[in-house]
C-alpha positions as CSV (number, residue, x, y, z in Angstrom):
1,X,-0.1,0.0,0.1
2,X,1.2,3.6,-0.9
3,X,2.3,5.7,2.1
4,X,-0.5,7.7,3.7
5,X,-0.7,11.4,3.0
6,X,-0.9,13.3,6.2
7,X,-3.5,16.1,6.9
8,X,-5.1,17.8,9.8
9,X,-8.8,17.7,8.6
10,X,-10.7,15.9,5.9
11,X,-14.0,17.3,4.9
12,X,-16.4,15.0,3.1
13,X,-18.5,17.4,0.9
14,X,-17.5,20.7,-1.0
15,X,-21.1,22.2,-0.8
16,X,-21.2,25.8,0.7
17,X,-20.7,24.4,4.4
18,X,-17.8,22.4,3.3
19,X,-16.1,25.0,1.3
20,X,-16.8,27.6,4.0
21,X,-15.2,25.5,6.6
22,X,-12.0,24.7,4.4
23,X,-11.6,28.3,3.5
24,X,-11.5,29.5,7.1
25,X,-9.2,26.6,8.3
26,X,-6.8,26.1,5.5
27,X,-4.6,29.3,6.4
28,X,-3.8,27.4,9.7
29,X,-3.9,23.7,9.1
30,X,-3.7,21.3,6.3
31,X,-7.1,20.7,4.8
32,X,-8.3,18.1,2.1
33,X,-11.7,18.4,0.7
34,X,-13.5,15.3,-1.0
35,X,-16.5,15.4,-3.1
36,X,-18.1,12.8,-5.5
37,X,-19.2,15.5,-7.8
38,X,-16.9,17.1,-10.3
39,X,-18.9,20.4,-10.0
40,X,-21.7,21.9,-8.3
41,X,-24.9,20.1,-8.8
42,X,-28.2,21.8,-10.1
43,X,-30.2,22.3,-6.8
44,X,-32.9,24.3,-5.2
45,X,-31.8,26.8,-2.4
46,X,-30.9,30.2,-3.4
47,X,-32.1,32.6,-0.8
48,X,-29.4,34.2,1.2
49,X,-30.5,36.2,4.4
50,X,-29.7,39.8,4.9
51,X,-27.6,38.8,8.0
52,X,-25.2,36.8,5.9
53,X,-23.5,40.1,5.2
54,X,-21.9,39.8,8.8
55,X,-20.6,36.3,8.0
56,X,-19.0,37.4,4.9
57,X,-17.5,40.4,6.3
58,X,-16.0,38.3,9.2
59,X,-14.7,35.8,6.4
60,X,-13.2,38.6,4.3
61,X,-15.4,37.7,1.4
62,X,-18.1,40.4,1.2
63,X,-16.5,42.5,-1.6
64,X,-15.8,39.6,-3.6
65,X,-19.3,38.3,-3.0
66,X,-20.8,41.6,-4.4
67,X,-18.6,41.1,-7.6
68,X,-20.2,37.9,-8.3
69,X,-23.4,39.7,-9.7
70,X,-26.1,38.0,-7.5
71,X,-29.7,39.6,-7.5
72,X,-30.8,41.7,-4.5
73,X,-33.9,40.4,-2.7
74,X,-35.9,43.8,-1.4
75,X,-38.7,41.8,0.0
76,X,-41.5,39.3,-0.3
77,X,-45.1,38.7,-0.8
78,X,-47.2,36.1,0.6
79,X,-50.7,34.6,0.5
80,X,-50.6,32.9,3.9
81,X,-53.3,32.7,6.5
82,X,-55.7,34.3,4.2
83,X,-56.6,35.0,0.5
84,X,-55.1,38.5,0.2
85,X,-51.5,39.1,-0.5
86,X,-49.2,40.6,2.2
87,X,-46.0,42.4,1.6
88,X,-42.9,42.7,3.6
89,X,-39.6,44.5,2.8
90,X,-36.1,44.8,3.8
91,X,-35.9,48.6,4.1
92,X,-35.5,48.5,7.9
93,X,-33.2,45.7,8.1
94,X,-29.8,47.1,9.2
95,X,-28.0,44.3,7.2
96,X,-29.5,45.7,3.8
97,X,-31.3,43.3,1.2
98,X,-31.2,39.7,1.2
99,X,-30.0,37.9,-2.0
100,X,-31.2,35.6,-4.7
101,X,-28.1,33.5,-5.7
102,X,-27.0,31.6,-8.9
103,X,-26.2,28.7,-7.1
104,X,-23.8,27.0,-9.2
105,X,-21.8,30.4,-9.3
106,X,-22.0,30.9,-5.6
107,X,-21.0,27.3,-4.9
108,X,-18.1,27.2,-7.4
109,X,-16.9,30.4,-6.0
110,X,-16.6,29.3,-2.6
111,X,-14.6,26.2,-3.8
112,X,-12.2,28.5,-5.5
113,X,-11.7,30.8,-2.5
114,X,-10.9,27.4,-0.4
115,X,-8.3,26.3,-2.9
116,X,-6.8,30.0,-3.0
117,X,-6.2,29.9,0.8
118,X,-4.6,26.6,0.8
119,X,-7.2,23.8,1.0
120,X,-6.6,20.8,-1.4
121,X,-9.8,20.0,-3.3
122,X,-9.9,16.3,-4.6
123,X,-12.9,16.4,-6.7
124,X,-14.3,14.1,-7.9
125,X,-13.4,11.7,-5.1
126,X,-15.1,9.2,-2.7
127,X,-14.1,7.8,0.6
128,X,-14.0,4.0,0.5
129,X,-13.3,3.3,4.2
130,X,-12.4,5.1,7.4
131,X,-10.9,3.5,10.5
132,X,-9.4,4.8,13.8
133,X,-5.6,5.1,13.7
134,X,-4.2,6.1,16.9
135,X,-5.4,9.6,17.9
136,X,-6.6,10.1,14.3
137,X,-8.1,8.4,11.2
138,X,-7.1,6.2,8.4
139,X,-9.2,6.7,5.1
140,X,-8.9,5.1,2.0
141,X,-9.8,7.3,-0.9
142,X,-10.6,6.8,-4.5
143,X,-9.6,9.6,-7.0
144,X,-8.8,9.7,-10.7
145,X,-8.8,5.8,-10.9
146,X,-6.3,5.4,-7.8
147,X,-6.7,4.6,-4.3
148,X,-4.9,6.7,-1.7
149,X,-4.7,6.2,2.0
150,X,-5.0,9.5,3.9
151,X,-4.3,9.9,7.7
152,X,-6.3,12.9,9.2
153,X,-6.4,14.2,12.7
154,X,-10.1,15.3,12.3
155,X,-13.1,14.4,10.1
156,X,-15.9,16.7,9.0
157,X,-19.2,15.6,7.6
158,X,-20.4,18.1,5.3
159,X,-22.4,15.7,3.3
160,X,-25.9,16.9,3.4
161,X,-28.9,15.7,5.1
162,X,-27.9,12.1,4.9
163,X,-25.1,12.7,7.3
164,X,-23.0,9.9,5.7
165,X,-20.0,10.2,7.9
166,X,-21.4,10.9,11.2
167,X,-23.9,8.0,10.9
168,X,-20.8,5.7,10.8
169,X,-20.0,7.1,14.3
170,X,-23.2,6.3,15.9
171,X,-24.9,9.8,15.4
172,X,-28.7,9.7,14.8
173,X,-30.8,12.1,12.8
174,X,-34.2,13.2,14.4
175,X,-36.5,13.9,11.4
176,X,-39.5,16.2,12.1
177,X,-41.6,15.9,9.0
178,X,-41.9,14.5,5.6
179,X,-41.4,17.7,3.6
180,X,-40.4,17.4,-0.1
181,X,-39.9,19.8,-2.7
182,X,-40.3,19.7,-6.6
183,X,-39.1,22.8,-8.5
184,X,-38.8,24.0,-12.2
185,X,-36.4,26.7,-13.6
186,X,-37.3,29.1,-16.2
187,X,-37.1,32.8,-17.5
188,X,-38.9,36.1,-17.1
189,X,-39.5,38.3,-19.9
190,X,-36.7,41.1,-20.3
191,X,-37.4,44.2,-18.0
192,X,-40.3,42.4,-16.1
193,X,-38.6,41.0,-13.2
194,X,-38.7,42.4,-9.6
195,X,-36.4,41.4,-6.8
196,X,-39.4,40.0,-4.8
197,X,-40.0,36.6,-3.4
198,X,-43.4,34.9,-3.5
199,X,-44.9,32.4,-1.3
200,X,-48.4,31.0,-1.4
201,X,-50.3,28.3,0.6
202,X,-52.5,25.9,-0.9
203,X,-54.4,22.8,0.7
204,X,-51.8,20.4,0.2
205,X,-48.7,22.4,0.9
206,X,-47.2,25.8,-0.4
207,X,-45.4,27.3,-3.3
208,X,-42.3,29.5,-3.6
209,X,-40.9,31.5,-6.5
210,X,-37.9,33.8,-6.7
211,X,-36.2,35.8,-9.5
212,X,-32.8,34.7,-10.0
213,X,-29.6,36.5,-11.7
214,X,-29.8,37.1,-15.5
215,X,-33.7,36.9,-15.7
216,X,-33.9,33.4,-14.7
217,X,-36.5,32.3,-11.9
218,X,-37.3,29.3,-9.9
219,X,-40.7,28.0,-9.1
220,X,-41.0,25.2,-6.2
221,X,-44.0,23.3,-4.6
222,X,-43.7,21.9,-1.2
223,X,-45.8,19.0,0.3
224,X,-45.4,15.8,2.2
225,X,-43.8,12.8,0.6
226,X,-46.6,10.3,1.5
227,X,-49.4,12.6,0.1
228,X,-50.9,12.3,-3.4
229,X,-49.7,15.9,-4.2
230,X,-46.2,14.5,-4.1
231,X,-46.6,12.9,-7.4
232,X,-47.0,16.5,-9.1
233,X,-43.9,17.6,-7.2
234,X,-41.8,14.8,-8.7
235,X,-42.8,15.6,-12.2
236,X,-42.1,19.1,-13.8
237,X,-45.0,19.1,-16.3
238,X,-47.4,18.1,-13.5
239,X,-46.1,20.7,-11.2
240,X,-46.4,23.3,-13.8
241,X,-50.1,22.2,-14.4
242,X,-50.7,22.3,-10.7
243,X,-49.3,25.8,-10.6
244,X,-52.3,27.2,-12.8
245,X,-54.6,26.4,-9.7
246,X,-52.4,28.6,-7.6
247,X,-54.3,32.0,-8.4
248,X,-52.3,34.8,-7.1
249,X,-48.8,33.1,-7.8
250,X,-49.9,32.1,-11.3
251,X,-51.1,35.7,-12.1
252,X,-47.8,37.0,-11.0
253,X,-45.8,34.9,-13.0
254,X,-47.9,35.7,-15.9
255,X,-47.0,39.4,-15.3
256,X,-43.6,38.5,-15.2
257,X,-43.8,36.8,-18.5
258,X,-42.3,33.6,-16.9
259,X,-41.7,30.5,-19.3
260,X,-40.5,27.5,-18.1
261,X,-37.3,25.8,-19.5
262,X,-37.7,22.3,-18.5
263,X,-35.0,22.2,-15.9
264,X,-36.3,20.9,-12.5
265,X,-35.7,18.6,-9.6
266,X,-37.0,17.0,-6.6
267,X,-35.6,16.8,-3.2
268,X,-36.0,16.0,0.5
269,X,-36.9,19.4,2.4
270,X,-37.7,18.1,6.0
271,X,-36.5,19.6,9.1
272,X,-34.0,17.4,11.0
273,X,-31.1,17.5,13.5
274,X,-28.1,15.4,14.2
275,X,-27.5,14.1,17.6
276,X,-24.6,14.5,18.5
277,X,-23.3,16.8,16.2
278,X,-19.8,16.1,17.2
279,X,-17.6,13.4,18.7
280,X,-14.2,12.2,19.3
281,X,-12.4,13.4,16.3
282,X,-15.3,14.4,14.1
283,X,-18.0,17.2,13.7
284,X,-20.8,17.9,11.3
285,X,-21.7,21.0,9.4
286,X,-24.4,22.5,7.4
287,X,-27.4,20.2,6.4
288,X,-25.5,17.2,7.9
289,X,-25.9,19.0,11.3
290,X,-29.2,20.9,10.9
291,X,-31.7,20.5,8.2
292,X,-34.0,23.6,7.8
293,X,-37.4,23.9,6.1
294,X,-37.1,25.9,3.2
295,X,-40.0,28.3,4.6
296,X,-37.3,29.5,7.1
297,X,-34.8,30.7,4.0
298,X,-32.0,29.9,6.4
299,X,-30.4,26.9,4.6
300,X,-27.4,28.7,3.1
301,X,-27.1,31.0,6.0
302,X,-26.8,27.8,8.2
303,X,-24.2,26.4,5.9
304,X,-21.9,29.7,6.1
305,X,-22.3,30.0,9.9
306,X,-21.6,26.3,10.9
307,X,-18.9,26.1,8.3
308,X,-17.3,29.2,10.1
309,X,-18.1,28.3,13.5
310,X,-17.1,24.4,12.8
311,X,-13.7,25.9,11.4
312,X,-13.0,27.9,14.8
313,X,-13.8,24.8,16.7
314,X,-11.7,22.7,14.7
315,X,-8.8,25.1,15.1
316,X,-9.1,25.0,19.0
317,X,-9.5,21.1,18.8
318,X,-6.2,20.8,16.6
319,X,-4.4,23.2,19.0
320,X,-5.0,21.1,21.9
321,X,-8.4,22.3,23.3
322,X,-10.3,19.0,24.3
323,X,-13.5,20.9,24.5
324,X,-13.6,22.5,21.6
325,X,-15.8,20.1,19.5
326,X,-18.4,19.5,22.3
327,X,-18.6,23.2,22.8
328,X,-19.5,23.6,19.1
329,X,-22.2,20.9,19.2
330,X,-23.7,22.6,22.3
331,X,-24.0,25.9,20.5
332,X,-26.2,24.3,17.9
333,X,-28.8,23.4,20.3
334,X,-30.3,26.8,21.0
335,X,-30.2,27.6,17.2
336,X,-32.3,24.4,16.7
337,X,-34.8,25.3,19.2
338,X,-35.5,28.9,18.1
339,X,-35.9,27.6,14.5
340,X,-38.4,25.0,15.8
341,X,-40.3,27.7,17.7
342,X,-40.3,30.1,14.8
343,X,-41.3,27.5,12.2
344,X,-44.2,26.3,14.6
345,X,-45.4,29.9,14.7
346,X,-45.2,30.5,10.9
347,X,-47.2,27.3,10.1
348,X,-49.6,28.2,12.8
349,X,-50.7,31.2,11.1
350,X,-52.3,29.3,8.1
351,X,-55.7,27.8,9.5
352,X,-57.8,27.7,6.3
353,X,-57.2,24.0,5.6
354,X,-56.9,22.6,9.1
355,X,-58.7,19.3,7.9
356,X,-56.2,18.6,5.3
357,X,-53.1,16.3,6.3
358,X,-50.5,18.7,5.5
359,X,-51.6,21.5,7.7
360,X,-53.3,19.4,10.4
361,X,-49.8,17.6,11.1
362,X,-48.1,20.9,11.6
363,X,-50.7,22.4,13.8
364,X,-50.8,19.4,15.8
365,X,-47.0,19.5,16.3
């Protein structure tokens, strides 16, 4: 067997959380990032909360982020709890506007920043095995048709809602619901796009639409995986037909000149949390630690926050602080609890279809 490559931290997953972790830790320690995908995947999740400005400033990324050309989000309109649209804006937010991201551009940018700060990105690659080796870990990694042994002092699970690494170490995910999301991408007519997010509730779930950079748009439907409506979420053509029954949002998209382009997808969108979120020689970040309902618009913010907080904990751990990883996991508990309380409150506002399974489940919770 080839001689093992030695690193301080191996990050499994090069999404926003994994890349953020790597770009913050690489200046101080040797970081290897693994991901089985050669490039960022097509995915839903493009809303970035105004408060992300503080994180990007803290990581010295704000000016470079602004140069990426993402679209400002000035507010939102919702049909929720009643038939009439309600508007909210970001004018009074001290952090300024939110953002609608080009996800491929955003994810690729974070990967490049991580590499420029010293992280080694082995992509595409996959971890074949992992075992204890003294005070660290011995991994077998496959990349470019070769198998390579890697010795690491710390492992980081940034593999998304499946928590593929943490589950190997006995961690368990608590899943709160069965929410799934089907989406379609398209394009608005030139000059008819506004920087406003739309949300509209319906009897079996809720809809979301946001303008994206360069005149593009995403439309998404959320329901529970075991409900008949999930069949519409899985199929783009059925999703768009169902959209015609969503009166206010459908009219808004018509006014924007929206035309679907046939690109879409389907994914899990449930709330979940990992317990514990760290252990001896490992920690989880991003969706691997906390999975947020898209209604909260906190998924990417959570990826940035836990990537930064995880890197700070990793630096302390690698510098000899035995409590660092446990402190990081304990810090996620109040975030999880506040999120759950806010989500219950938001779903509790919609009481028009209390007899329908989607809504009765959330109000019972």
